[in-house]
MARTIKE-309056 format. One record per residue (C-alpha): residue number from 1; residue in one letter; x negated, y negated, z negated. Coordinates in nm, 2 decimals. Example, Ala and Ser with C-alpha at 12.3 -4.5 7.8 and 13.67 -1.06 7.14 Angstrom:
2
<1, A, <-1.23, 0.45, -0.78>>
<2, S, <-1.37, 0.11, -0.71>>
END
This chain:
322
<1, M, <0.91, 0.23, -0.75>>
<2, F, <0.60, 0.35, -0.91>>
<3, N, <0.48, 0.32, -1.27>>
<4, A, <0.11, 0.27, -1.35>>
<5, H, <0.03, 0.40, -1.69>>
<6, S, <-0.28, 0.31, -1.89>>
<7, S, <-0.41, 0.38, -2.23>>
<8, D, <-0.71, 0.29, -2.45>>
<9, H, <-1.00, 0.53, -2.42>>
<10, A, <-1.37, 0.51, -2.45>>
<11, R, <-1.58, 0.41, -2.16>>
<12, P, <-1.71, 0.73, -1.99>>
<13, R, <-2.07, 0.84, -2.05>>
<14, Q, <-2.29, 0.87, -1.75>>
<15, S, <-2.26, 1.25, -1.78>>
<16, E, <-1.89, 1.22, -1.74>>
<17, N, <-1.93, 1.04, -1.41>>
<18, T, <-2.15, 1.32, -1.27>>
<19, R, <-1.88, 1.57, -1.33>>
<20, M, <-1.65, 1.42, -1.08>>
<21, R, <-1.57, 1.65, -0.79>>
<22, M, <-1.32, 1.63, -0.51>>
<23, K, <-1.27, 1.82, -0.19>>
<24, C, <-0.99, 1.87, 0.06>>
<25, Q, <-0.88, 1.90, 0.42>>
<26, V, <-0.73, 1.59, 0.58>>
<27, I, <-0.41, 1.70, 0.76>>
<28, N, <-0.27, 1.36, 0.85>>
<29, T, <-0.55, 1.15, 0.98>>
<30, L, <-0.31, 0.94, 1.19>>
<31, G, <-0.10, 0.85, 0.89>>
<32, L, <-0.41, 0.75, 0.69>>
<33, Y, <-0.53, 0.54, 0.99>>
<34, K, <-0.19, 0.37, 1.02>>
<35, L, <-0.20, 0.29, 0.65>>
<36, A, <-0.55, 0.13, 0.69>>
<37, Q, <-0.42, -0.07, 0.99>>
<38, A, <-0.12, -0.20, 0.79>>
<39, L, <-0.35, -0.33, 0.51>>
<40, E, <-0.65, -0.45, 0.71>>
<41, R, <-0.55, -0.82, 0.71>>
<42, M, <-0.55, -0.84, 0.33>>
<43, G, <-0.92, -0.83, 0.27>>
<44, S, <-1.22, -0.60, 0.28>>
<45, S, <-1.18, -0.39, -0.04>>
<46, L, <-0.94, -0.10, -0.11>>
<47, T, <-0.88, 0.09, -0.43>>
<48, L, <-0.82, 0.47, -0.41>>
<49, I, <-0.72, 0.66, -0.72>>
<50, F, <-0.73, 1.04, -0.66>>
<51, S, <-0.55, 1.27, -0.90>>
<52, P, <-0.43, 1.63, -0.90>>
<53, N, <-0.08, 1.53, -0.79>>
<54, S, <-0.12, 1.21, -0.58>>
<55, L, <-0.34, 0.96, -0.41>>
<56, Q, <-0.26, 0.60, -0.52>>
<57, I, <-0.37, 0.33, -0.29>>
<58, V, <-0.39, -0.03, -0.42>>
<59, K, <-0.46, -0.37, -0.26>>
<60, W, <-0.51, -0.61, -0.55>>
<61, E, <-0.72, -0.88, -0.69>>
<62, A, <-0.86, -0.90, -1.04>>
<63, Q, <-0.74, -1.26, -1.06>>
<64, A, <-0.37, -1.28, -1.14>>
<65, G, <-0.14, -1.46, -0.90>>
<66, G, <-0.20, -1.30, -0.56>>
<67, M, <-0.01, -1.06, -0.35>>
<68, Q, <-0.05, -0.69, -0.44>>
<69, V, <0.04, -0.37, -0.25>>
<70, W, <0.09, -0.03, -0.42>>
<71, V, <0.17, 0.31, -0.28>>
<72, T, <0.16, 0.65, -0.44>>
<73, I, <0.13, 0.94, -0.19>>
<74, P, <0.21, 1.29, -0.32>>
<75, Q, <-0.06, 1.55, -0.26>>
<76, G, <0.03, 1.76, 0.04>>
<77, T, <0.13, 1.46, 0.24>>
<78, L, <-0.22, 1.36, 0.37>>
<79, F, <-0.43, 1.64, 0.23>>
<80, S, <-0.43, 2.02, 0.19>>
<81, S, <-0.65, 2.26, -0.01>>
<82, F, <-0.70, 1.98, -0.25>>
<83, R, <-0.94, 2.04, -0.54>>
<84, I, <-1.04, 1.78, -0.80>>
<85, S, <-1.23, 1.78, -1.12>>
<86, S, <-1.29, 1.48, -1.34>>
<87, A, <-1.35, 1.42, -1.71>>
<88, L, <-1.14, 1.10, -1.70>>
<89, Q, <-0.78, 1.08, -1.83>>
<90, G, <-0.54, 1.25, -1.59>>
<91, S, <-0.83, 1.40, -1.40>>
<92, E, <-0.85, 1.08, -1.20>>
<93, I, <-1.12, 0.97, -0.97>>
<94, P, <-1.08, 0.59, -0.91>>
<95, L, <-1.29, 0.44, -0.63>>
<96, D, <-1.34, 0.12, -0.45>>
<97, L, <-1.44, 0.12, -0.08>>
<98, R, <-1.45, -0.11, 0.23>>
<99, L, <-1.12, -0.08, 0.41>>
<100, E, <-1.30, -0.13, 0.74>>
<101, D, <-1.51, 0.18, 0.68>>
<102, L, <-1.20, 0.39, 0.62>>
<103, A, <-1.03, 0.25, 0.93>>
<104, Q, <-1.33, 0.33, 1.14>>
<105, A, <-1.36, 0.68, 1.01>>
<106, M, <-0.99, 0.75, 1.07>>
<107, R, <-1.00, 0.60, 1.42>>
<108, A, <-1.28, 0.84, 1.51>>
<109, A, <-1.09, 1.13, 1.34>>
<110, Q, <-0.81, 1.10, 1.61>>
<111, E, <-1.04, 1.30, 1.85>>
<112, F, <-1.08, 1.60, 1.62>>
<113, H, <-0.85, 1.88, 1.49>>
<114, N, <-1.04, 1.96, 1.17>>
<115, V, <-1.13, 1.69, 0.92>>
<116, S, <-1.26, 1.77, 0.57>>
<117, L, <-1.32, 1.52, 0.29>>
<118, Q, <-1.53, 1.55, -0.02>>
<119, L, <-1.69, 1.32, -0.28>>
<120, I, <-2.07, 1.35, -0.27>>
<121, K, <-2.36, 1.16, -0.41>>
<122, K, <-2.71, 1.09, -0.28>>
<123, P, <-3.02, 0.92, -0.42>>
<124, S, <-3.00, 0.54, -0.41>>
<125, A, <-3.18, 0.37, -0.13>>
<126, S, <-3.37, 0.17, -0.39>>
<127, G, <-3.57, 0.48, -0.48>>
<128, D, <-3.49, 0.48, -0.85>>
<129, S, <-3.31, 0.75, -1.05>>
<130, R, <-2.96, 0.62, -0.97>>
<131, H, <-2.73, 0.79, -0.71>>
<132, Q, <-2.48, 0.64, -0.46>>
<133, A, <-2.14, 0.80, -0.43>>
<134, Y, <-1.99, 0.86, -0.08>>
<135, L, <-1.67, 0.99, 0.06>>
<136, E, <-1.79, 1.23, 0.33>>
<137, F, <-1.56, 1.30, 0.63>>
<138, V, <-1.68, 1.60, 0.84>>
<139, M, <-1.50, 1.62, 1.17>>
<140, G, <-1.50, 1.90, 1.43>>
<141, N, <-1.30, 2.11, 1.67>>
<142, D, <-1.24, 2.48, 1.68>>
<143, N, <-1.36, 2.69, 1.97>>
<144, Q, <-1.35, 3.06, 2.03>>
<145, Q, <-1.70, 3.13, 1.90>>
<146, A, <-1.74, 2.90, 1.60>>
<147, R, <-1.63, 2.58, 1.44>>
<148, D, <-1.82, 2.31, 1.63>>
<149, I, <-1.91, 2.02, 1.38>>
<150, A, <-1.94, 1.71, 1.59>>
<151, L, <-1.93, 1.41, 1.36>>
<152, T, <-1.99, 1.31, 0.99>>
<153, F, <-1.89, 0.98, 0.83>>
<154, E, <-2.02, 0.89, 0.49>>
<155, I, <-1.84, 0.59, 0.34>>
<156, P, <-2.01, 0.44, 0.04>>
<157, V, <-1.78, 0.40, -0.26>>
<158, R, <-1.80, 0.25, -0.61>>
<159, R, <-1.67, 0.44, -0.90>>
<160, I, <-1.44, 0.22, -1.11>>
<161, P, <-1.54, 0.22, -1.48>>
<162, T, <-1.27, 0.32, -1.73>>
<163, N, <-1.25, -0.03, -1.88>>
<164, A, <-1.19, -0.18, -1.53>>
<165, R, <-0.94, 0.10, -1.44>>
<166, A, <-0.73, 0.00, -1.74>>
<167, T, <-0.68, -0.35, -1.59>>
<168, I, <-0.53, -0.20, -1.26>>
<169, R, <-0.16, -0.21, -1.34>>
<170, E, <0.13, -0.23, -1.11>>
<171, P, <0.31, -0.57, -1.17>>
<172, L, <0.65, -0.41, -1.25>>
<173, D, <0.95, -0.64, -1.33>>
<174, N, <1.23, -0.47, -1.51>>
<175, R, <1.47, -0.76, -1.45>>
<176, V, <1.73, -0.71, -1.18>>
<177, P, <1.67, -0.92, -0.87>>
<178, E, <1.94, -1.18, -0.78>>
<179, A, <1.96, -1.04, -0.43>>
<180, A, <1.85, -0.73, -0.24>>
<181, I, <1.89, -0.69, 0.14>>
<182, L, <1.76, -0.47, 0.42>>
<183, L, <1.54, -0.68, 0.64>>
<184, P, <1.61, -0.72, 1.01>>
<185, N, <1.38, -0.57, 1.28>>
<186, L, <1.02, -0.62, 1.17>>
<187, L, <0.88, -0.68, 1.52>>
<188, S, <1.14, -0.95, 1.59>>
<189, L, <1.07, -1.12, 1.25>>
<190, R, <0.70, -1.09, 1.30>>
<191, G, <0.72, -1.27, 1.64>>
<192, D, <0.90, -1.56, 1.47>>
<193, I, <0.66, -1.58, 1.18>>
<194, N, <0.35, -1.56, 1.39>>
<195, L, <0.47, -1.87, 1.58>>
<196, L, <0.52, -2.06, 1.25>>
<197, K, <0.20, -1.97, 1.07>>
<198, S, <0.00, -2.25, 1.23>>
<199, Q, <0.26, -2.51, 1.14>>
<200, T, <0.29, -2.46, 0.76>>
<201, R, <0.13, -2.30, 0.46>>
<202, Y, <0.46, -2.19, 0.29>>
<203, I, <0.79, -2.04, 0.39>>
<204, T, <1.11, -2.00, 0.19>>
<205, L, <1.29, -1.66, 0.21>>
<206, S, <1.66, -1.65, 0.09>>
<207, A, <1.92, -1.38, 0.07>>
<208, N, <2.26, -1.32, -0.08>>
<209, M, <2.48, -1.02, -0.16>>
<210, A, <2.70, -1.09, 0.14>>
<211, G, <2.46, -0.95, 0.40>>
<212, E, <2.29, -1.28, 0.48>>
<213, F, <1.91, -1.34, 0.51>>
<214, R, <1.72, -1.65, 0.62>>
<215, W, <1.38, -1.80, 0.64>>
<216, R, <1.32, -2.18, 0.62>>
<217, V, <1.01, -2.39, 0.69>>
<218, D, <0.98, -2.75, 0.60>>
<219, T, <0.71, -2.98, 0.75>>
<220, E, <0.66, -3.35, 0.75>>
<221, L, <0.83, -3.38, 1.09>>
<222, V, <1.08, -3.10, 1.11>>
<223, T, <1.28, -2.83, 0.93>>
<224, M, <1.31, -2.49, 1.10>>
<225, E, <1.55, -2.23, 0.98>>
<226, K, <1.69, -1.90, 1.11>>
<227, Q, <1.97, -1.69, 0.95>>
<228, Y, <2.06, -1.32, 1.00>>
<229, N, <2.41, -1.20, 0.92>>
<230, Q, <2.58, -0.86, 0.87>>
<231, L, <2.28, -0.70, 0.71>>
<232, E, <2.31, -0.43, 0.45>>
<233, N, <2.28, -0.49, 0.07>>
<234, P, <2.14, -0.17, -0.08>>
<235, S, <2.23, -0.06, -0.43>>
<236, I, <1.94, -0.06, -0.68>>
<237, A, <1.83, 0.28, -0.82>>
<238, D, <1.83, 0.20, -1.19>>
<239, G, <2.03, -0.01, -1.43>>
<240, P, <2.34, -0.22, -1.35>>
<241, G, <2.43, -0.33, -1.01>>
<242, I, <2.32, -0.68, -0.90>>
<243, L, <2.67, -0.83, -0.91>>
<244, Q, <2.74, -0.67, -1.25>>
<245, A, <2.41, -0.80, -1.38>>
<246, Y, <2.49, -1.16, -1.28>>
<247, P, <2.86, -1.21, -1.33>>
<248, D, <2.83, -1.59, -1.29>>
<249, R, <2.68, -1.56, -0.94>>
<250, S, <2.91, -1.52, -0.64>>
<251, R, <2.84, -1.27, -0.36>>
<252, D, <2.75, -1.55, -0.12>>
<253, M, <2.52, -1.74, -0.35>>
<254, F, <2.16, -1.73, -0.22>>
<255, A, <1.85, -1.64, -0.42>>
<256, S, <1.53, -1.79, -0.28>>
<257, A, <1.15, -1.78, -0.33>>
<258, R, <0.89, -2.00, -0.16>>
<259, I, <0.58, -1.80, -0.07>>
<260, P, <0.26, -1.84, 0.12>>
<261, I, <0.33, -1.77, 0.49>>
<262, E, <0.00, -1.58, 0.51>>
<263, D, <0.14, -1.33, 0.26>>
<264, L, <0.44, -1.27, 0.48>>
<265, V, <0.22, -1.24, 0.79>>
<266, N, <0.01, -0.98, 0.60>>
<267, F, <0.32, -0.79, 0.49>>
<268, L, <0.46, -0.77, 0.84>>
<269, N, <0.15, -0.58, 0.95>>
<270, C, <0.33, -0.28, 0.79>>
<271, Y, <0.50, -0.24, 1.13>>
<272, H, <0.20, -0.01, 1.21>>
<273, L, <0.36, 0.25, 0.98>>
<274, S, <0.69, 0.25, 1.18>>
<275, P, <0.88, 0.21, 0.85>>
<276, G, <1.24, 0.32, 0.80>>
<277, N, <1.43, 0.09, 0.57>>
<278, V, <1.26, -0.22, 0.43>>
<279, V, <1.43, -0.37, 0.13>>
<280, C, <1.36, -0.73, 0.03>>
<281, A, <1.44, -0.79, -0.34>>
<282, I, <1.44, -1.16, -0.44>>
<283, H, <1.39, -1.27, -0.80>>
<284, D, <1.51, -1.62, -0.77>>
<285, E, <1.22, -1.87, -0.78>>
<286, R, <0.99, -1.61, -0.93>>
<287, H, <0.87, -1.35, -0.68>>
<288, I, <0.97, -1.13, -0.39>>
<289, T, <0.93, -0.75, -0.39>>
<290, L, <0.93, -0.56, -0.06>>
<291, H, <0.99, -0.19, -0.06>>
<292, V, <0.88, -0.01, 0.26>>
<293, A, <1.00, 0.35, 0.33>>
<294, I, <0.73, 0.55, 0.52>>
<295, H, <0.79, 0.89, 0.67>>
<296, F, <0.43, 1.02, 0.69>>
<297, E, <0.54, 1.35, 0.85>>
<298, S, <0.62, 1.15, 1.17>>
<299, F, <0.25, 1.11, 1.23>>
<300, L, <0.17, 1.48, 1.23>>
<301, D, <0.10, 1.65, 1.56>>
<302, H, <0.35, 1.92, 1.47>>
<303, A, <0.62, 1.67, 1.35>>
<304, S, <0.97, 1.82, 1.35>>
<305, N, <1.31, 1.68, 1.30>>
<306, Y, <1.30, 1.77, 0.94>>
<307, R, <1.23, 1.48, 0.71>>
<308, T, <1.12, 1.48, 0.35>>
<309, E, <1.19, 1.20, 0.10>>
<310, P, <1.01, 0.88, 0.22>>
<311, T, <0.70, 0.75, 0.05>>
<312, M, <0.76, 0.40, -0.08>>
<313, M, <0.50, 0.13, -0.04>>
<314, T, <0.57, -0.18, -0.25>>
<315, Y, <0.45, -0.54, -0.18>>
<316, Y, <0.46, -0.79, -0.47>>
<317, I, <0.45, -1.16, -0.36>>
<318, P, <0.46, -1.42, -0.63>>
<319, A, <0.65, -1.74, -0.56>>
<320, H, <0.45, -2.06, -0.50>>
<321, I, <0.54, -2.33, -0.76>>
<322, D, <0.45, -2.69, -0.68>>
END
């Protein structure tokens, strides 16, 4: 899980914005491309928050109540030779961009061995004194004589003002979920859900602490349900265990949440990342939290059998209340 901290501070002066600098080498273009593919169904915009120690990627809406996705990727996972300078708190550079632009750039980057990234600005197309910020990807291949630069992508970005940045907070819930379970094979589950999405707007997910998980769809004509057994119930990292937190609940008592089926379809797009364990935590009748373990090193050309701690991507899906 990741904590998003915020504090009250003055809105930056224009001169502070001009002092933002960021430059690095992209060492895992495939991992970044797979991440864009996993999120592409969820809308056109993407928030990137660069800092000296991490890149935080957020899919969220300013309006409360929708699905959100949060992932904090340690520096060194996607980038090397990372340099950043910013007058904002934590030396952050928070940006919005079009997800399609990032996916297109990373798709093209698969043909190149050397990809650099920097934040640049250019005069606005309107001809006034304002400047437009871009993420500039420069792609090339080495040859024996010189580095042959072949392609440059400039993705327009919007710098997020400090007052807007303060509203971007991860929707953490400190309460213990009533059930947590490792999901079955995502591709199998995705096949089932894709067949159902034209039949209904909502789906109910249920799980208990006896290794059972099921989905259920109710329509005017039919009820469809599928149950998976002998799944693993993982322990939670902090606080009391689930059974200890709810002594009045038996191990085989189900916790459930009814969610938009489109949210589940969008979540299942994370199969692009070939995740390891995927934990579904159900807060009964409130929301579902899905924790996806990603091994970004598996996307490197020189991937080895050695594995670091996985990066966790978290999906928050609120329950639909009639």
